[in-house]
C-alpha positions, 0 to 999 in steps of 0.5 A: 350125087353118088354112084349108089353101089360101092363095096364094102372094102372101097368104102373102108379104103376111101374113108381111110383117105379122108383121115389120114390125108386131112390139112396142110400139104407142102408143095412137092420136093420131087425135083424137075427133071425135064420137060419135052414136046412130042409130036405125034404123027401118022408115022412118027412119034417126035420127042424133043429129046432122049435124056433126062435127069431122074425126077418130075418128067414132062411131055406136051404131046400135040398130035398132029396125025388125022386120028385120035392118038396116044402117047405112052412112056413104056419100061426097058421090056418095051411092055410095062407102061410108066405113063401114057396119054389117051384120046388126043383128038387131031390138032389137039394136046394133051400133057403127061405128067410121070416121076422118072427113076433112073433107067432105060425107057421107051416113047411111043405114039398109037395113031388110032390107038390101035396097032403097035404104035410108030416111032418107038424111040429109046429115052434114057433117064440118069441120074440118082434115085428119087425119094420124097422127102419132107413133112408131107413125105408121111402123107404121100407114102400113106396115100400111096399105101391106101391106093395099094390096099384100094388095088388089093381089095378090088382084085380081091373081091375079082377072083370069087366072083370071075370063079362064079362067072366061069364056072356058070360059062363052062357049064354052059349056064348062059343065064346066069352067066349073063347076069355075072357077067356086068357085075364081075367085071366092074371090080376089074374095071376100078383098077383097069391101069394096073393090069394096063401096065403090064404090057400083054395082061390086059389085052389076055383079059380084055381086049375087044374082037377088033384089038385083037385082030388089029394086034394079031393077038389071039382072042381070049379074056371077058369079051370072047366069052361075051359073044358066045353068051350074047351070040352075034345072030341076036345082036348084030343086023345090019340094014339088010337084015343081014349078020356080018359078025357070025361070018367066020363065027362059030359058038364055043364047043364045050372044050373050047368053053373050058379054055378061054373060062380056064385062061381068064382065071390063070390070068386074073390069078397072075394079076393077084399074085402080082398086086400082091408082090414087091414088084407092085409095091416098087412100082407104085412107090416109084411113081407116087402120088403121081401114079396115083393121080395119073391112074385117075386121068387113065380111067377117065380115059377109059370111058371116053374111049370105048364105054361112052362110044358103046364099043367096050361090051359089043354084044352084051349092051352092058357099057354103063356098068364099066362106065360107072365102075371105072369112074369110081376108080378114077374119083378113088385115085383122085380122092387120094391126091386132092389135098396134094392138089389143094395145097398148092394155092388158091389155083390148087383149091379151084382145080380141086373144086372144079374136078369135084363139081366134074365127078358129081355131075358125071355121078348124077347123070349115070344115076339117071339110068341106073346104078351098079346094085339095081343095073343099068340100063342097055346101050342101045336104050340111050338115046343120041341126047343122052349120049351127048349129055355123057360126052359134055360131061367127060369133056368138061371133068378131062380138062381139069382132071388132066391138070392134076398131076403137074399140080400136085408135083408143083 
């Protein structure tokens, strides 16, 4: 069962993907650059090597800490994310597979998934630039081009939606702003890994208050505005009838609202400029289909780490909108690489079938609580059984989806 709402641009791109990527796809001809073991602890991020040849790199990450952790491969500036795995439970393992071009990188772990992380270390990739060649090179490039078109379409729709949202917020039309908040965010949530890769941009646009405090950042963006629109006194009572969230909090003045609104507009404009730049094209082409596949995985991780717990839209309770948009974006990315996975033989075909079934089950469960067109119920209306069902479905999909990148690059 499919989520009932999809913008026209999404439908067009998805339809083009189905036409372009039909048929037999040869195995990847990007040479393996190396496999590394990573141990994430409370204080370190130990990688079994610090150098590699350009090509396909695999990081097998084991969480040896007592907190849920993340692993990152960062670009030379230490900000742009080349690849990441999130939501690694204590004693669990996850695999990151990326196509790495020659250059300087950093590895980093983040126990607790907040703060600056630990064990940041230099990682060097040498050799020649990786070029995709062979009989399926054109199809791979078309997949990359289609994903670029999808991202540009979503950001193109995000821009005017944010303008309308900010206008309502800055002029004090809170009722309109509240109605626009979840629908506006959907465009962003479908392509969030693109902004996350830019280092400081996603924190400015989409950090929760707790994340900004943990990393000692100025708190701006959607969630700062959200707190003005759904004031803590209305939604944050504890068992004693007190409102700890109200402590040291005051609603924004009119001038402050203009400041936060204009900042969000400027940050979204920066995102728009980036996805229409040569830097974005180069970044997508460098990562190729691995980058698209990893985007599908990352978006599902977004659901697992924030939306499923109701911690993302803390004040508004509109988490299911973000949840649905993340799933849509993840499924879109998967659709562009699934033929490459299926071409790897029976195991690849079985993996694709399992992933498709996982998306279908998750979409059906979401549809029982609303849609992006008609609206979703507030997160507080979900029962414990509803939340367990979502958690089980996310976990059931996450396991085979985590194998996707490695499979398309086999």
